[in-house]
N, C-alpha and C positions, 0 to 999 in steps of 0.2 A: 801174277794172278790178279792182284788188286789193280794193277795198271790196266789189265784187259777189261775189267768191269767198269772202271772209270771212263775208259775210252768209248764204250758202247752206250753209256747213259744218255748223252745228248741225242744219239740216234733214236733211242727208245722214246724219249720225250717228243721228238719231232714227229715220229709216227703216230703217237697218241693224239697230238694236236691235229694232225691231218685227218685222222679217223673221226674225231669229234666234229671237225668242220664239214666233212662229207655227210655225216648223219644229220646235221642241223640245216644244211643248205638246200638239199634237194631230196625229195622223196623218191625221185626216179632212180637215183644212185643207190639209196638205202631202201630196199623194198619193204622193210617191216615198219617204216614210219607211217603214221596215220595221215591220210589225206584230208586237208581242210576243204570245206565246201566253198566253192567260188560262185558268186552271183553271176549268172549269165547276162549277156547283153540282150537287147530287145529282140534282135533277129534270132538268137539262139533260144531265147525264152519262148518265142512263138512256135518254133519247131519242136521244142520239148513239150509244150502244152498240147500240140497236135498228137504227138506220140503217146502222151499220158492219157489223153481222152480215149484213144483206142484201147489201152489196157484197162481203163476204168469201165468201159462198156462191157468188156469180157468179165470183169469182176462182178458187176451188177447182175449180169446174166447168171453167173454161177451162184450168187447169193439168192436170187429169186428161185433158182432151181433147188435150193436147199443144200448146195455144196458149199457150206460155210468155210471149210478148211481151205478149199481152192480159192475162194473169194478173199479170204484173209491173206493168203500168200500173195495174191495179185495186188491187194491194197498196200501191203508192206513194200512190194517192189516199186510201186509208184512213188511212195514217200522216200525211198532210198535213192532212186535214180533221178527223180525230178522234184526235189524238195521245194523249189521256188515257184512252182506252178499252182494255179487255183485248183487243179485236179488233185494235187497232193494234199491240200487241206480237206477236200471232200473224202479222199481215201483214208486219211488219218482218222477222221471222225467216224466213218463207217467201220473201220477196223476196231475202234474203241467200243462201238455199239455191239459188235459181234462178241467181243470179250465180255461185255456187260451182261449179255444173256446166257452165255455158255461157260464163262470162266469164273474165277474167284473174284471176290469183292475187291481185294487190294490190287489185283492185276487190272481189273476194269478201271478202278480209280486212277491208277498210274497211267493207263493209256489215255484216259480223258485229260489228265494233267499234262501229258506230253502234247496233246493237241492244243490245249489252252495256251501253253507257253509258246509254241511255235506259230500258231495261227490265231492271234488275238483279234485280227480284223475279219475273221470269217463270219458269215451270217449264222453259223452254228454255235457261236461263242456262248450265248445265253442258254441255249439248250444243253450245252455241255456242263455249264454250272448247275443247271437243274438236275441233270443226271448224277452229278457228284453229290448233290444234297440228298437225292433219293437213296443213293448208296449208303451215305452216312446215317440216314434215318433207319435204314434196314439193319445196319450193323448195330446201331444204338438199341433198337428194339429187340435184339437177340436173335435175328433171323439166321438160321443155319446156312452156311455156305459150303460149296462143294470142295472137298479136299482132293488130294492126288489119287487116293484110292476110294473116292466117293464116300468118305466118312464125314459125318457132321462135325463142323468145327465152328466155334463161337469166337468172334474177334475180341481182342483185349480192349479194355476201356481206354487205355492210353492211345492205342491206334485209332480208335474212333474220334478221340479229341483232336488228333493230328489231321484227320479228314476235315473236320469243321474249321480248324485253323487255316488250312490251305484254301478252303472256300472263301473265307473272309479275306485272305491275302489276294486271291484271284480277282475278286470284285468287292472291295471294301465299302462301296456305296451302292451296291446292288440290293435287290429285294431279298436275297437269301442271306445277306450278311447278318442282320439282326436275328433271323431265325437260327443261324448257325451259332451265334454267340449265346443265345438263350439255351440252345441244346447243350452247349458246353457246360453251362451252369447246372442244368438238370443232371448231367452225368456226374458232376462233382457232388451234387446233392444226394444222388443215389449211392455214391461211395461213402457217404457220411463224413465228407470233408467240409466241415462248416465254413471255415475261413476262405477256402478256395471257392466254394459255391457263392458265398456272399460277394467276394471280389468279382466273380464272373457275372453275377446279376448286376452289380454296380456298373460294369462296363456297358451293359445293355442300356441302363438308364442314362449314362453319360454320353455314349456314342450315338445312340438312336433314340433321342428323347421324344420324338413325335410319332412313335410307333405304338401299336397295341402291346407289343412285347415289353416295352418300357414300363407300362402301368403294372403289368403282372409281375415283372421283376421287382418293382418297388414293394409290392405287397409281400412277395416271398422273402425279401430281405427282413422285413419285420416279423414274418411268421417263423423263419429259421432262428432269428435271435430270441424270440419268445420261447421257443422249444428249448434252446440252449440255456436260457435263464431258469426254466423250470427244473432242469437237470442239475444245475449248479447254483451256487450262491454268489456268482459273479455279478456285481451291479452293473458292469459295463454292458452286459447282454441286455439288461432291462433298458438301459439308456439308448442303445442302438435300436432296439425294437420300437421304443416309443418315438424316436426321431423318424424312423422309416415309415411308421404307420401314420404319423402326423403329416409327413410329406405326401403320402398317398392321398390323404383326405383333402389336403390343400390343392394339390395339382389335379386330382380327379374327383371333384365333389359328387359327381353323378356316376361314378364308376360301378362296375358290376360287383366289385368286392367291398362296397361301402359298408354294408351291415356286418360282414365278417371282420372288417378292419376295426369298426367301433367296438365290437365284442372283444377282440383281442386286446385293443387299447385299454379297455376297462380292466381286463385281467392283469395287464402289465402294471397299471396304476395301483391296483389293489395289492399286488404282490410287493411292489416297492414300498407302499405305505406300511404294510405289515412288517417288512424288514426294518424300516425306520423306527416303528413303534417298539420292536424287539430291542433294537440297539439303545433306544431312549430308556427303556426299563433297566437295561444293564447299567447305564451310566447313573441312573437314579439310585440304584442299589449301591453303587460305588461312591455316592455322595458328590458327584460332579454335576452340579445344577446347570451350568452353562452348556455343557455338551448335551445333556438330556433335553434342554429346551431347543437346541438346534435341530435335533432329530425329531422332536415332537412337531415342530413347524414343517419339517419335510413330510411327516405323516399327514398333516392337515392339507398340504398342497395337493397330494395325489390320492388321498384316502377315500374309502367308501364311507357311507354314513355311520356305520358302527365304529370304524376305526377313527373317524373324525371326532365322534362324541367322546370316546375314551381318551384321545389325545388332548382335547380341550379340558377335560376334567383333570388330567395329570398336570397340564400346564398351569391351571389355576392353583392347584395344590403347591406346585413349585414356587409360584409367584407369592403365595401367602407365606411360605416358609423362608424363602430367600429371594426377595425382590431384586437385590443387586445382581444376583447371579442370572436371573432371567433377563434383566435389562442388558446384561453384557452379551447376550446372544443376539447379534445383529441379524436382522432378517433381510434377505435379498429381495430383489424385485420379483413380483409375482407370488410371493408367499402370503400366507394367511396372517393378517394382523388381528390377533385375538385380543379383545378388550378385557383386561383383567381388573378385578375390583381392587386388588392390593397394589395397583400400579398407577402412577400419575401420568396419564398419557400426554398432557400438555408439556410436561417437563422433559419428555424424551426428545432426543435430537433428530429422530426420524419421524416425528409427528407432522403430518401434512395437512391437518385441518379436519373439519367434520366430514361425515360421510357424504357422498355425492347424492344429489336429488334422485327421486324416482323417475328415471328416464322413460319408463314405460307409461307412466301417467302423463308426463309432459308431452309425449309424442301423440297423445290422443287429440283429435280435432274437437273444437268446441261444438256443443250441440245447440241447435236452433230452439227458440222458445215456441212452444206450440199451444199453450193454454193462456187464459186470461188471468194475469196476476197483477200485483200492485207495483210492478216496475214502472218507474217514471224517470224520464231523462233529467239530468242535472241542468237546472236553468243557467243560462249564460248571462252574465252581467257585464255591461260595457264599462271598462275602467275609466276613471277620471284622468284624462290626459291633460297636461298643462296647455293652457290657451294663450298665456302671455309670453312674449319672447324673452322678457327680462326676468322670468321667474327664477328664483334661486334653486328651488328643489322641484323635481317633477311631481306631478299629482299622484294621488293614491292609485295603485294598480298599474302604473307605468312600468314598462320594461326597460327604460333607460336609466342608467345610474346617475346619481347627482353630479352636476358639473361643478368642479372647483372654481373658486373666484378667479384664480390666475389664468384659467383656461376659457373664461367667458369671452365671447366675441364682443368687440367694441360696438356700441350703438351708433349707427350713422345719423347725422343731423337731418331733421325733416325740413325740406324746403318750404318757404312760405307759399300760401295759396294765392294765386293771382286773382285780381278783381274782375270777375266775369259778370256782365249784366244778367240779371235774372229774367228768364222768359216768363211771359204771362201764363198763369195757371189756367187750366181748362176747368170751368165750373162743372160741378157735378149735376146730376139730374135733379130737377125741382127748383133750381136757383134761377131767378129772373136774369135775363140777359139784357143789358142796357142797349138801346138802339144805336145803330151805327150812324155816325154823322154823315150827311150827304157830301159827296165829293163835288167841288165846284167845277162846272163844265167850262171848257175853253172855246166852245163853238159860239160864234156871234149870231144873234137873232137876225132873221131876214127883215129887210126894210120894206 
């Protein structure tokens, strides 16, 4: 018996290998294998396109006549039989539009998604993205969709977010990508998921910085963090809110949310100052002067006028009671340097000198004199410059320094004046001129 089983084992294995080869080698031999789509050659594609156009014309006639079911069946036939023809792209899009108006939201979105994946070079690509975004907005707004038994059904928020994510993936640099990402953040915000909403808004700011959605997203980050800070005592929410609001003001100084941003920023600063003042009072009661002084300076940095006044009074009292403890509280850049009477400012290692001048006064332009006053210009006096080359020291008022003896130039010898005969001087007016003696003539007298 054992010998019989061992003898048939190689035959069984050979049959199994042969059967596996037949199922993987040819779909004609194995009828249940799925046929792969083969791209036709140019001649076959032209004939397929001609046949597809005939079916497409019938489908359009049926759709115009209101026979949407018949038209939808013809459109699907074109896509199945002639998938590589331009008519197939048109049929796939028209089929998705019919589902868009008559079917469920998720079915319509999937039909549009199939068209986008298969025919990205179609002229209907942008229109399909727009249709997907409209579907996602309807689902987000809570529009009721048709069910199997015509019962109203509302789509789940997670499914809506998947719609928007597919839109971004389909066209990450299109005009609907920032809108879709912003809508994702809004859905997360409506679900009260603070961290996810802030992260989604941050993606809008980082990925689409030059859009109007980026400005609104920056504002909402600060607003959400401020609300979270009011509900809890977490200082990180105040820090996140202040950074986001300051970024909005810096990047959008003339934005539509400027006044709201400044108001929320004032609330954030006041809240943080109050927290710092409360902590400072606690450390003051505990006798920890240095820690109290640190938090008092924090209160001065972001406080309202009332908080700042109380913080200054407490800091002065601490400095009077424990100057060394206050001096040990190093103040970082940007903090308020409070001048305390019991503290020698010049002896501190962080003393940087007197206060800066009044820049507002220095920036004013000088005014012209308009009336008659006693203003007189300062008279200018010519300085006494040295006239002799061999002078040891320059004259009074000279701008030249005195020349040392070792650096004086040697005087060159003056050559003697040659004997030049003097010319007769011309007499002035009123002086008698002596007569000129006659010149002897050389001409002989006539005989």
